[in-house]
Backbone as ProteinMPNN parsed JSONL, in Angstrom:
{"seq_chain_A": "MSVLRVLLWRFHGADGSGRCFPAYEKIAAAAKCHRDTVNVALKALEDAGLLTWVHRVARIRQRERDLFDRLVSVWQVIRTSNGYFFVDPLERQPGRTAAAPERDCRLNSMQH", "coords_chain_A": {"N_chain_A": [[-18.348, -49.406, 54.145], [-15.516, -48.763, 54.596], [-15.598, -49.181, 57.417], [-15.499, -51.985, 57.222], [-13.421, -52.364, 55.623], [-11.285, -51.725, 57.284], [-11.538, -53.182, 59.515], [-10.658, -55.977, 58.328], [-8.187, -55.283, 57.084], [-6.787, -53.864, 58.473], [-7.146, -54.528, 61.521], [-7.404, -57.053, 61.703], [-5.87, -60.176, 62.699], [-3.505, -58.608, 62.928], [-1.502, -59.034, 64.558], [-0.628, -61.094, 63.756], [-2.624, -63.347, 64.754], [-4.902, -63.766, 63.762], [-7.091, -63.07, 65.211], [-9.518, -60.633, 65.981], [-10.4, -57.762, 67.754], [-11.046, -55.201, 68.446], [-11.734, -51.852, 69.915], [-14.712, -49.948, 69.555], [-14.051, -47.078, 69.289], [-11.13, -47.325, 68.372], [-11.717, -48.498, 66.158], [-13.42, -46.372, 64.55], [-11.633, -44.51, 64.61], [-9.77, -45.113, 62.861], [-10.941, -45.42, 61.012], [-11.912, -43.258, 59.884], [-14.397, -41.967, 60.756], [-17.747, -41.684, 63.219], [-18.297, -43.33, 66.262], [-20.767, -43.858, 66.58], [-21.678, -44.43, 63.841], [-19.747, -46.45, 63.705], [-21.079, -48.323, 64.69], [-23.717, -48.925, 63.291], [-22.763, -50.116, 61.041], [-21.368, -52.056, 61.823], [-23.85, -53.696, 62.16], [-25.201, -53.633, 60.013], [-23.04, -54.989, 58.304], [-23.523, -57.691, 59.929], [-25.873, -58.154, 59.193], [-25.822, -58.063, 56.463], [-24.255, -60.892, 56.663], [-21.719, -61.023, 56.801], [-19.9, -60.835, 58.934], [-19.666, -61.658, 62.486], [-20.169, -61.424, 65.899], [-18.585, -61.718, 69.306], [-19.212, -61.228, 72.803], [-16.765, -60.029, 74.614], [-15.519, -60.936, 77.939], [-14.8, -60.155, 81.352], [-13.921, -61.842, 84.36], [-14.377, -60.488, 87.816], [-13.559, -61.007, 90.964], [-14.132, -59.683, 94.069], [-14.003, -58.554, 97.328], [-16.323, -57.71, 99.943], [-18.628, -56.36, 101.954], [-21.086, -57.562, 103.324], [-24.493, -57.077, 104.746], [-24.755, -57.637, 106.924], [-21.899, -56.844, 108.063], [-20.105, -58.903, 107.573], [-16.997, -60.182, 105.654], [-17.746, -60.761, 102.095], [-17.322, -62.581, 99.302], [-17.9, -61.3, 96.018], [-18.775, -61.557, 92.717], [-18.113, -59.921, 89.654], [-18.976, -59.377, 86.359], [-17.842, -57.97, 83.519], [-17.756, -56.503, 80.448], [-15.249, -56.537, 78.534], [-14.456, -56.378, 75.624], [-15.721, -56.452, 72.201], [-15.298, -59.866, 70.217], [-14.411, -60.337, 67.197], [-15.763, -61.961, 64.287], [-15.067, -63.219, 60.892], [-17.291, -64.141, 58.199], [-17.108, -66.33, 55.45], [-18.491, -65.434, 52.444], [-18.993, -67.403, 50.52], [-18.704, -70.314, 51.957], [-21.852, -70.658, 52.327], [-23.202, -70.576, 50.274], [-24.901, -73.149, 48.241], [-23.042, -75.81, 46.603], [-20.991, -74.441, 46.448], [-17.325, -73.654, 46.91], [-15.377, -72.695, 49.55], [-13.129, -69.867, 49.598], [-9.98, -70.011, 49.124], [-7.177, -69.22, 51.442], [-4.933, -66.084, 51.056], [-2.193, -67.116, 51.201], [-2.481, -69.757, 50.362], [-3.103, -69.5, 47.918], [-1.09, -68.546, 46.386], [0.853, -70.371, 47.041], [-0.183, -72.257, 45.487], [-0.111, -71.285, 42.871], [2.288, -71.189, 42.178], [3.076, -74.046, 42.206], [2.161, -74.324, 39.665]], "CA_chain_A": [[-17.19, -50.45, 53.638], [-14.308, -48.307, 55.285], [-15.434, -49.942, 58.676], [-15.038, -53.464, 56.675], [-11.966, -52.278, 55.061], [-10.142, -51.419, 58.408], [-11.121, -54.559, 60.36], [-10.125, -56.877, 57.693], [-6.857, -54.966, 56.466], [-5.821, -53.412, 59.925], [-6.976, -55.227, 62.398], [-7.797, -59.142, 61.802], [-4.783, -60.998, 62.39], [-2.624, -57.567, 63.187], [-0.302, -59.657, 65.24], [-0.513, -62.623, 62.988], [-3.026, -64.287, 65.247], [-6.612, -63.864, 63.311], [-8.084, -62.302, 66.349], [-9.885, -59.321, 65.976], [-11.606, -57.212, 68.474], [-10.482, -53.311, 68.302], [-13.002, -51.192, 70.461], [-15.696, -49.14, 68.823], [-13.333, -45.885, 69.452], [-10.184, -47.324, 67.736], [-12.333, -48.704, 64.866], [-14.026, -45.298, 64.12], [-10.28, -43.31, 64.248], [-8.972, -45.706, 61.917], [-12.039, -45.513, 59.593], [-12.238, -41.573, 60.045], [-15.958, -41.85, 61.106], [-18.049, -41.447, 63.936], [-18.427, -44.368, 67.071], [-22.47, -44.299, 65.976], [-21.273, -45.191, 62.427], [-19.306, -47.87, 63.325], [-22.536, -49.578, 65.378], [-24.533, -48.867, 62.439], [-21.928, -50.14, 60.015], [-21.425, -53.358, 62.117], [-25.323, -54.124, 62.28], [-25.037, -53.948, 58.526], [-22.43, -56.158, 58.184], [-24.049, -58.728, 60.522], [-27.2, -58.227, 58.775], [-25.235, -59.132, 55.348], [-23.705, -62.24, 56.996], [-20.354, -61.09, 56.647], [-19.167, -60.956, 60.211], [-20.33, -62.104, 63.627], [-19.448, -61.326, 67.106], [-19.056, -62.567, 70.615], [-18.628, -60.068, 73.539], [-15.261, -60.695, 75.503], [-16.071, -60.491, 79.354], [-13.774, -60.726, 82.201], [-14.739, -62.287, 85.728], [-13.551, -60.028, 88.682], [-14.011, -61.29, 92.26], [-14.034, -58.798, 94.895], [-14.424, -58.967, 98.589], [-17.09, -56.952, 100.154], [-19.188, -56.301, 103.555], [-22.591, -57.647, 103.28], [-25.303, -56.432, 105.584], [-23.89, -58.197, 108.758], [-20.525, -56.698, 107.908], [-19.313, -60.308, 107.205], [-16.58, -60.36, 104.144], [-18.002, -62.325, 101.29], [-16.98, -62.537, 97.584], [-18.691, -60.981, 95.123], [-18.115, -61.51, 91.093], [-18.512, -58.87, 89.074], [-18.899, -59.732, 84.946], [-17.157, -56.525, 83.029], [-17.765, -56.48, 78.672], [-13.764, -55.715, 77.932], [-14.602, -56.052, 73.88], [-16.203, -57.845, 71.231], [-14.607, -60.341, 69.299], [-15.411, -60.34, 65.533], [-15.027, -63.178, 63.105], [-15.691, -63.067, 59.533], [-17.955, -65.111, 57.503], [-17.037, -66.431, 53.847], [-20.122, -65.973, 51.748], [-19.071, -68.598, 49.575], [-19.444, -71.069, 52.572], [-23.078, -70.578, 52.515], [-23.918, -71.074, 48.741], [-25.015, -74.635, 47.855], [-22.669, -76.119, 45.665], [-19.432, -73.75, 45.922], [-16.561, -73.787, 48.172], [-14.708, -71.183, 50.67], [-12.136, -69.219, 49.13], [-8.377, -70.573, 49.888], [-6.279, -68.035, 52.226], [-4.206, -65.796, 49.93], [-0.97, -67.851, 50.956], [-2.704, -71.134, 49.745], [-3.535, -69.288, 46.42], [0.499, -68.093, 45.992], [1.555, -71.383, 47.119], [-1.143, -73.177, 44.339], [0.035, -70.939, 41.39], [3.779, -71.464, 42.092], [3.413, -75.187, 41.784], [1.436, -74.927, 38.306]], "C_chain_A": [[-16.104, -50.021, 54.421], [-14.315, -49.03, 56.785], [-15.051, -51.81, 58.201], [-13.696, -53.384, 56.381], [-10.69, -52.513, 56.6], [-10.487, -52.54, 59.342], [-10.833, -55.698, 59.397], [-8.499, -56.299, 57.668], [-5.762, -54.686, 57.83], [-5.992, -54.318, 61.264], [-6.885, -56.836, 62.772], [-6.715, -58.97, 61.521], [-3.495, -59.89, 62.272], [-1.349, -58.069, 63.627], [-0.01, -61.056, 64.927], [-1.004, -63.519, 63.568], [-4.671, -64.608, 64.691], [-7.328, -63.466, 63.841], [-8.284, -60.846, 65.97], [-10.785, -58.863, 66.866], [-10.987, -55.856, 69.265], [-11.947, -52.876, 69.009], [-13.446, -50.198, 69.242], [-14.703, -47.841, 68.074], [-11.827, -46.146, 68.378], [-10.361, -47.619, 66.21], [-12.46, -47.324, 63.986], [-12.871, -44.401, 63.958], [-9.967, -43.879, 63.212], [-9.953, -45.444, 60.228], [-12.502, -44.261, 59.4], [-13.768, -41.48, 60.069], [-16.191, -41.643, 62.716], [-18.121, -42.878, 64.941], [-19.644, -44.783, 66.422], [-22.066, -45.158, 64.577], [-20.922, -46.37, 62.421], [-20.478, -49.183, 63.906], [-23.168, -49.616, 64.303], [-23.886, -49.845, 60.999], [-21.587, -51.711, 60.792], [-22.648, -54.198, 62.015], [-25.349, -54.499, 61.027], [-24.497, -55.17, 58.158], [-22.669, -57.571, 58.656], [-25.216, -59.451, 59.555], [-27.082, -58.916, 56.995], [-24.655, -60.245, 55.659], [-22.27, -62.434, 56.833], [-19.298, -61.032, 57.734], [-20.1, -61.051, 61.44], [-19.671, -61.609, 64.496], [-19.634, -61.739, 68.468], [-18.589, -61.513, 71.687], [-17.856, -60.833, 74.567], [-15.787, -60.267, 76.872], [-14.84, -60.798, 79.974], [-14.491, -60.526, 83.848], [-14.169, -61.536, 86.958], [-14.237, -60.242, 90.119], [-13.242, -60.202, 93.362], [-14.678, -59.407, 95.988], [-15.273, -57.635, 99.252], [-17.705, -57.211, 101.387], [-20.738, -56.451, 103.034], [-23.404, -56.568, 104.456], [-24.805, -56.902, 106.926], [-22.578, -57.699, 108.843], [-19.761, -57.842, 108.282], [-18.687, -59.987, 105.457], [-17.204, -61.496, 103.495], [-17.571, -61.848, 99.74], [-17.903, -62.393, 96.502], [-18.05, -61.239, 93.474], [-19.227, -60.47, 90.585], [-17.935, -59.363, 87.161], [-18.675, -57.959, 84.189], [-16.98, -56.998, 81.645], [-16.281, -55.818, 78.695], [-13.998, -55.484, 76.294], [-15.469, -56.795, 73.255], [-14.884, -58.305, 70.36], [-15.009, -60.434, 68.068], [-14.472, -61.589, 64.661], [-16.091, -63.033, 61.869], [-16.365, -64.217, 58.854], [-17.739, -65.113, 55.868], [-18.081, -66.913, 52.948], [-19.973, -66.989, 50.98], [-19.656, -70.144, 50.292], [-20.697, -71.346, 52.368], [-23.541, -70.976, 51.473], [-24.175, -72.654, 48.281], [-23.772, -74.93, 46.65], [-20.842, -75.322, 45.279], [-18.538, -73.929, 47.075], [-15.84, -72.893, 48.464], [-13.475, -70.942, 49.536], [-11.166, -69.652, 49.76], [-7.816, -69.008, 50.437], [-5.561, -67.704, 51.028], [-2.736, -66.732, 50.059], [-1.173, -68.954, 50.142], [-2.553, -70.575, 48.236], [-2.27, -69.015, 46.024], [0.562, -69.268, 46.043], [0.902, -72.181, 45.596], [-0.126, -72.723, 42.909], [1.761, -70.783, 41.254], [4.165, -73.092, 41.588], [2.947, -75.47, 40.629], [2.182, -73.791, 37.37]], "O_chain_A": [[-15.593, -50.941, 55.059], [-13.264, -49.407, 57.304], [-14.424, -52.612, 58.892], [-12.87, -54.195, 56.8], [-9.686, -53.208, 56.758], [-9.539, -52.866, 60.056], [-10.776, -56.705, 60.102], [-7.648, -56.957, 58.268], [-4.616, -55.044, 58.104], [-5.035, -54.729, 61.92], [-6.469, -57.498, 63.723], [-6.245, -58.205, 60.679], [-2.525, -60.223, 61.591], [-0.273, -57.657, 63.195], [0.612, -61.907, 65.562], [-0.476, -64.622, 63.425], [-5.425, -65.478, 65.127], [-8.431, -63.312, 63.317], [-7.387, -60.046, 65.705], [-11.904, -59.375, 66.912], [-10.599, -55.706, 70.423], [-13.028, -53.401, 68.744], [-12.768, -49.8, 68.294], [-14.576, -47.615, 66.87], [-11.469, -45.212, 67.661], [-9.631, -47.257, 65.288], [-11.805, -47.132, 62.961], [-13.033, -43.47, 63.168], [-9.807, -43.065, 62.303], [-9.707, -45.353, 59.025], [-13.526, -44.122, 58.731], [-14.277, -40.769, 59.202], [-15.239, -41.47, 63.478], [-17.952, -43.831, 64.181], [-19.71, -45.837, 65.79], [-22.191, -46.374, 64.428], [-21.321, -47.264, 61.674], [-20.619, -50.378, 63.646], [-23.359, -50.818, 64.114], [-24.626, -50.172, 60.072], [-21.605, -52.615, 59.957], [-22.5, -55.399, 61.787], [-25.516, -55.697, 60.796], [-25.115, -56.17, 57.792], [-22.205, -58.537, 58.051], [-25.434, -60.626, 59.263], [-27.778, -59.765, 56.438], [-24.431, -60.851, 54.612], [-21.668, -63.504, 56.744], [-18.089, -61.148, 57.534], [-21.224, -60.552, 61.392], [-18.534, -61.243, 64.197], [-20.749, -62.104, 68.838], [-17.543, -60.917, 71.429], [-18.142, -61.867, 75.169], [-16.481, -59.252, 76.93], [-13.954, -61.48, 79.46], [-15.185, -59.641, 84.35], [-13.132, -62.129, 87.257], [-15.319, -59.721, 90.393], [-12.03, -59.992, 93.421], [-15.509, -60.315, 95.969], [-14.797, -56.524, 99.019], [-17.39, -58.25, 101.967], [-21.393, -55.58, 102.461], [-22.941, -55.512, 104.886], [-24.53, -56.155, 107.865], [-21.965, -58.142, 109.814], [-18.897, -57.819, 109.158], [-19.341, -59.711, 104.451], [-17.297, -62.66, 103.884], [-17.603, -60.694, 99.312], [-18.62, -63.319, 96.124], [-16.857, -61.063, 93.229], [-20.409, -60.235, 90.832], [-16.772, -59.605, 86.839], [-19.391, -56.993, 84.452], [-16.124, -57.866, 81.478], [-16.184, -54.603, 78.873], [-13.696, -54.399, 75.797], [-15.964, -57.789, 73.786], [-13.915, -57.66, 69.96], [-16.211, -60.659, 67.925], [-13.3, -61.927, 64.493], [-17.306, -62.839, 61.823], [-15.857, -65.323, 59.035], [-18.08, -64.188, 55.131], [-18.486, -68.044, 52.684], [-21.018, -67.583, 50.715], [-20.486, -70.911, 49.803], [-20.834, -72.553, 52.165], [-24.412, -71.84, 51.576], [-23.134, -73.213, 47.937], [-23.698, -74.077, 45.765], [-19.982, -75.512, 44.418], [-18.986, -74.335, 48.147], [-15.559, -72.114, 47.553], [-13.042, -71.81, 48.778], [-11.276, -69.759, 50.981], [-8.039, -67.926, 49.893], [-5.42, -68.497, 50.097], [-2.19, -67.041, 49.0], [-0.338, -69.261, 49.29], [-1.894, -71.224, 47.424], [-2.234, -69.35, 44.84], [0.307, -69.713, 44.924], [1.681, -72.607, 44.743], [0.43, -73.506, 42.139], [2.319, -70.292, 40.273], [5.12, -73.41, 40.879], [3.088, -76.624, 40.226], [1.986, -73.767, 36.155]]}, "name": "protein", "num_of_chains": 1, "seq": "MSVLRVLLWRFHGADGSGRCFPAYEKIAAAAKCHRDTVNVALKALEDAGLLTWVHRVARIRQRERDLFDRLVSVWQVIRTSNGYFFVDPLERQPGRTAAAPERDCRLNSMQH"}
């Protein structure tokens, strides 16, 4: 639960963008747990259907010499981090609508 709380309330949208891609080490430090615990917690959260992630990668083009001493371009793919996406559990239940974002709830309560 501490990993979920940290992801939702500390990293998710911290810059106002809604993006969430902290490193395991940052999650562990914020949740006050070990990096291995973060790995186990993320797997459990994915199995529970609360979040999913994609690997964020960077492609780097490098110039190297081949076997014949010619300069060639070589592409290297490096995983930079994971991008985490939260899933609203209400969206998966038949006949239920997704929860409204907090700001929408505040606006609706002001209008009534």
